[in-house]
N, C-alpha and C positions, 0 to 999 in steps of 0.2 A: 443224292443222296445215288449211291450207285448200288441197286435190287440181289436182293438175298433169295437163294434159296432156305427152307425152312426144312426141320425134317422133327415129330417130338423127343422130348425126351426118354420117351419107351425106346424109342426107333434108336437115338442115339447111343438106350443102355447096350439093347441086342449089337450094336455096332464092336462096343466097347467089351463085352462077350467074346464073338469073334475074331477083332484084330489083339488082342490083348493093350491096346493102346492106352497108356494110365497118366495123369495129369498130373504137367509140370515136367516131361518131356520124359520118360521114360523105355529105357537104355537097352530095351531087348529088342524093339524093330529097330531096323534102319528105317529113316525116312524116308518120303519119296521123295525125288528129285534125282535119283539116280546117284548120288555121294559124288564122289573123287575119284575120280577114273585116275588119280595118277599117279603112279609108281611111288613106293616108298624113298626112292631114291633119289626120285627125281624132284621132292625137296627141299627148298632154298634155305640152305643152313646154315641159321647167320646167329648172331650176336642178338641179343633183346633191344628194337629200338626203342630208344626213348625219345617220344613226340617235342618237336620243339617246343621252348620254356619262351614263350610268347610278352617281350617287354609291350607295353604301353607307347605309344607317341605322342606325345603332349602341346596339342595346337588351342591359344585359346581359353587352356586351362581344365583343358578338360581332356581326359587319357581315351585313345583312338587306338583300338587293336584293328584291324586290317585283314578281313574275311573273303577266302573267293572260296565261293562252291562252284563247283569242277566234273568238268568226265577226265580222267585220268587211266593210266597204265601201272600194275603192281605186280612187283613182281615175289612170288607168296611160293612158283616156281621155279627151279633150273633154268627149262631150256622154254614156257608158255610167260606172255602179259597176260594179264587177268584183267578184265573190263571191269574199274571202279568210278563211284561219286570217292570225289576227295574234298579237303579245303584245304588251302596253301600247302599241299600235299601230294601222292600216289593214293593217301589210303587215313581214313581217320583225319583229326585237324591237332591244332599246337594246341598244346596247354596253356593258357590266360590265367596270368598271373596277378592276381587285385589283392589292394587293401580296404580295410573297414574306415570307409569314408573316401575311398574314389568315386572321383564324375569322372562313369567311363563312356560309352560309345561305342559299342561294337557294330560292325556297318560288317554287314552279311551281300557281297556282290551274290548275285546267283549268274554264270557262265551253264547254266546247264538250259536244253531247248522245253524244260516243263514249268511248272511253278513252282514253286517252296515254301516252307515256314521255318525259322531255327527259334528252338526254343530254348532258353537259360532252367535246364529243371534245378530244381531246388532253391531259385535264386528270387529273394525280397523285389517286387516290385510293380510296379503302376502295370494294370492289363494290357491297355493298351502298351507296354513293352515288355509283354510274357511272350511275342513269338508263337502264339495259336491261331491257327486258319481264323481267325477278324484280322489277322498280319501278313496278307500274305504277299512271296514277291515275287511278282515276273517275270521271264528268261531277259536279261537285263536289266533288271534296274536291283538298290539297291537299299535295302531295310538296316537301320541303326535304334538299336536298343538301348537309351539312353535314361542312362539313372545314375541315382546316390549306392555305392555301395556299402548296405543300414543293415548287415548280421554276424553273428560270431564267422571264430573262424575256420570252417570246412570243405570237401571236398564236393563239390559240383560239373554238370557239364550239360556241352546243351547238345543238340542232336536237331533234326526232322517235327515236327510236327504236322503235316498236309493233309487233310480232314482226308481219311480214306488208302494215302500214298502212306501214311511215318515207317510202318512196316519195311514199305522196298526200300525207302531212300535209306532206311538207317540197315538196312541191309548190305546196300551196298558201298559205304564205308560213311557215310557222315556223323561222328561225332566226336567229339571235344570233350574231354578235360577243364572247368575253371579252378583254381586255385583260389582258394581263401585267404589273406594273413590280416590277425589283429595283433597286438602289446601284446592280450595273453601268449598267443601259439606262439609270439617272437622270445616271449622271454622263457616259457619250458625247455627244459633241455631235454631236447627230443634228434633222435638228429634231421637235418634242411636241406642236404644241400644235395641237389637237383640229380636226377641220374647215379649218383654216386650211394647215399645213406638213407634217399627220400625217393623211394621208385614208381614211376604210374605205371598199373595197371589195366591196363580196357579187358578185361577178359572176354572174350565171343566162340559162336561156334558155325560154322556156314556146310554149306552143301556146293559141291564142283563136280563141275563134268569136263572134262576138256581140259584143265585148266581157268575155266569158267564160272563165276560165280551163280547158284540157281535160287532161285528166287521163282516158284510158281508151285505153291501151296492148292494145294485141293482141299476139298471140304472138311477131311475127317485134319490135316494139318490145320485146316483157324481154328477146330473145332478144340483140338488139346495143345496146339502151337504150336509153329513153326522150328523144329529142331536140327540140326546140322550134325554130323556127324564126324568135319575137323575140328578139331579144337586150334586157336588164332591167339595169341597174345600180341596186344599193339602192332598188331597185322601181318607178325609173323609166327608160324606151324612151329611148335613144339621150337623155343630157340632158347637160348643159354644162357646164362646170365655170369657174370665173372664181379665177387665182390667181396668187399673187406670182415676180416672174424674180427663182427661188434656187432654192436646194436642197428639193425634193419627198418627203415619203415616203407613196406610196401601200404598206400593206396587203391582201393580195388575199388572198379565199376564193373559190377555185372553187369555187360553193353550187348549181353542177346538178345535176341529178340520175345525169346518164351523162352531158355533152356535155363534152371533154376539151380545152382552149384551150389557142392558142398569140397568147400576147397582143408583143403590139410597138406601138411606135409611127410615124404615119401620113411622117411624115418619114424613118424607118429611123434615131434618132439613137439613141444608148444608154442602156442605165440600169447601177446596179451594184446584185443582190443583196446583202440584209444580212443574212436571217436564212429559215430553214429554217421547217418549221411549228412545232417545240419548243425555238428556239433563234436568236439571232444565226449566222452563220457566223464560226469564229475571225477573216476578211477578205474587204470586199467581194468579189464577185465582177461582173466587167463582161459586158454579155451585148448584144443587140441584138430577141432572140427570149426571151419565159420559159413553160415547157412546164407548164402544171398538170392532171392529170385530178382528177376531185372528189375537194373535203375536203381537196384538198392550200390549204396557205398560202404563202405568201409575201411577204416585206418588201425595195420595193426603196427606192431611191433615183434621181431622176429631177433632175439639172441645169438650170434653166431660168433662172437668170442672165444667161443671151445670149439671150434669144429673149422681153425686154417686148412688148408688140404683136403678137403673132403666137401661130396659130390653128396642132395640132393633134389630134389624133385618135389615140382609148385603142382600136386593132383585136385582133379576132382574126382572125384569119387561113386556122386553116384550113378557116370558111364564109362568110368573107369579110365580116363584119360591124364597127359600131364598136361601140365600147361609149360613151364617152365625149367630148362637145367639149372643147379645155382651151382656153381663154381665156386667154389670158398678158397680164392687161391692168391687174395690177398693182405697183408698184414696191414692191423687198424693206423690209419692217417690223423686221425681226430673220433675221441671217442665222447660217449655220453651215456648218461643215465637217468632211466625213464621214473619217473616223480611217480610219489604216489596216489597224486592228488592233480588232479589237473583243469577242473575249473567248478565251478558255481551254475546247475541252470537252471533257472524261474521255471518253480513248479505253481500249480495254475492249484485254485481247490473245487474241489465236483463240487461241493454246496454251492457257491454260487454260476455254476452253469445253469444259463438258460432255458433253454432247452435241450433236446437231445432229439438229436436227427436218427432217423435208421433209413440204411442203403442195405438191397437185397440185392447180390448179385446171380441173374438168374438168366437160361435163354434156351435158344434151342441151336438145332444145327445151323449151321452158315449165320445165325441172328445171335447176340448177346443185347444184357436186359440192364439196365438196372433201375429199380424199383418199374420193373414192369415196361418199362422207357426206353428204348435204342436212341441212340445219337440223331437232334437235328438239328441245327446251327443254328436254327434262327428258334430257338425255344429256350427262355430260359427257366432250370429247372429248377433253383434252389433260390432263395433271397437273406443271402448271410449280413450280420448288423455289425457296424463294427465297435471292434473293443468287446464285442460279447464275449463269452466266454460259454462254448457248446463241445455237447459230447458229442462226437458220431460214431453211431453203430453200425459194422459191416457184416453181413454174414453171405455164407457162400455157399446158395442152395448148389450148386450144379457137380453135375462129377469129374470135375477136371479143377486143377489150381488156379487159383489166381492169384491177384496181386489188387491193393487199391494204392495211387498215388493221386497230391493231393497240392496242387497248382498255390501256387502267392507266398506259404508258408510254415511253417511247420505244428505235427503233434509230439504228442507224449502217450504210448501204451498207455493203458488202465489195463487193461483183461485181456485173455486169450480164451475163448470157450469158457468163461461165464468167470473167471476166476483170476483175481491177480496174479498166485500164485505161480501161475501161469506164462508169465514172461521172462522171459530171458534175460538173465544180466546184463547183457549183453544187447539188449534193443530196451535196453532204460536209457535211454537217451534221447537230443532233439533229429523226429522222421521225417521224408516225406515220400513215402513209401514202409509197405508192412504185404512180407506176407504170408494169405494167408488158404492156405490148400484146402482141399476139396471137403465142406461137409462142416470145416470152422467157422468161428467170428471170432470178431475183435470188436473194442470197444477205444475210443481214445479222447483224450481230452485237447484242444482248438480252437484258436485267438485270432481273431483277424486283428490286425495292426496296420495302420499311417493310410492305406492309400483305400482309396472307394470311390466307385465309379458304379454309376445304375444303369448302362451303359455298356460298356465289355464286360464281358464277363473272363471267368476265369473255368479252369476244365478240370473235375475229377473222372480220370479213369481206372479202369488197369490198365495196370503197363506191358501186360502180355500183346504184344502189339495187336500181332493176330485179330485179338478179344478187341481190344480199343478199336482197329481200322473196319469192325466188324460191330457195331453198333452197342460195345461196353464202354459209356463217356455222360456223364453229363456236366453242364454251366450250370456255374451261383453269381451270382450278383453279388459283390458287396459298396453297404447303401447306411447312409449316416441316419 
């Protein structure tokens, strides 16, 4: 483990008063690292890049996705090439399309000069195929995540999970989407034309200096999470998107390291959320603002059928930033009608829970803890029995925001801050990440299914990546 520096919580409080920093990325301060020194007119104005939709290659009855993790140069700006990490591209990676029931092999070749891992975030897989620090990929080596897809239709993603280096690797560009379809999703009258009316969005913020990505978090950046002053969508700064005047589906990933986004449209129009992290919601939920913490996903439908020849902006309201300028410039070539009923979700009865586990998020400057312990890759923190229904209570005792992610499965929220009434309608779905602002708590119900291994663990952790790297992570094994 790398050495960590410590300050008392009272010292942290004093620093917060002096600096005005707040949890979740306070927009009132410019993040250290220099920000962008590139003039606005040197930003490359481009159409929103749509990541390649990568179909598998069938080899001996298994569907293979071949991915090269590599150094690259990307054109964020007109006159400067930015050094990046990427997967089969110059920034980010392709979207992997899978069907429930597919036998797949995701083959990651590490062309970098340093060790990495690659994790299928949201994927229901055996622990040996999870891509955690326990499955390292040395330079020049290839590691394959081999499993049978066994979950409902959803939008997941893949990213590094390298011990103490996850934040830096993601920041440099290593991430991509995984779309899972099933018979239910295929039968619904939803936009399904990838890149036309079914739009993938990886939303991030970055710091640049002389056109180069700056990742040099100081102690306070680690404490609050490293945030950037330049907002990008699919690897482009404030791109444009030409759309048809019809229902449009956005599959949104908060791919930031530590920023919480509050998303909405510039004209205040409403939209409907149809999916959370791991499945459709049972019914669409209408809203005008969507809050996503790092690694959370949401699918939304916005009806642009009456907006022909209008321009609207997908905005981030916490930081007063624009992500995408949308030009509704085309007549509809195909229409859809959003159903009122999307799916039926299995719900576990809390009275059947075998146990309740508490998880307290705490720490000091430079080091974070769960239940009083910082991450130790040689220690198993929890033993979970296969098939048991459990209730997990997670409380944030710090003055900074956190969230909580669990590998291997999904959960359903029961309470926020001690009350079921505080769980928002759009949170009442299958989740694997939950936002927990400073001083708040959540309770969720969860069940481990299908996979048990008493030696190879899964992870649970804060997905503010600087917090994860600084120790806010634990390990659990699933046993029979």
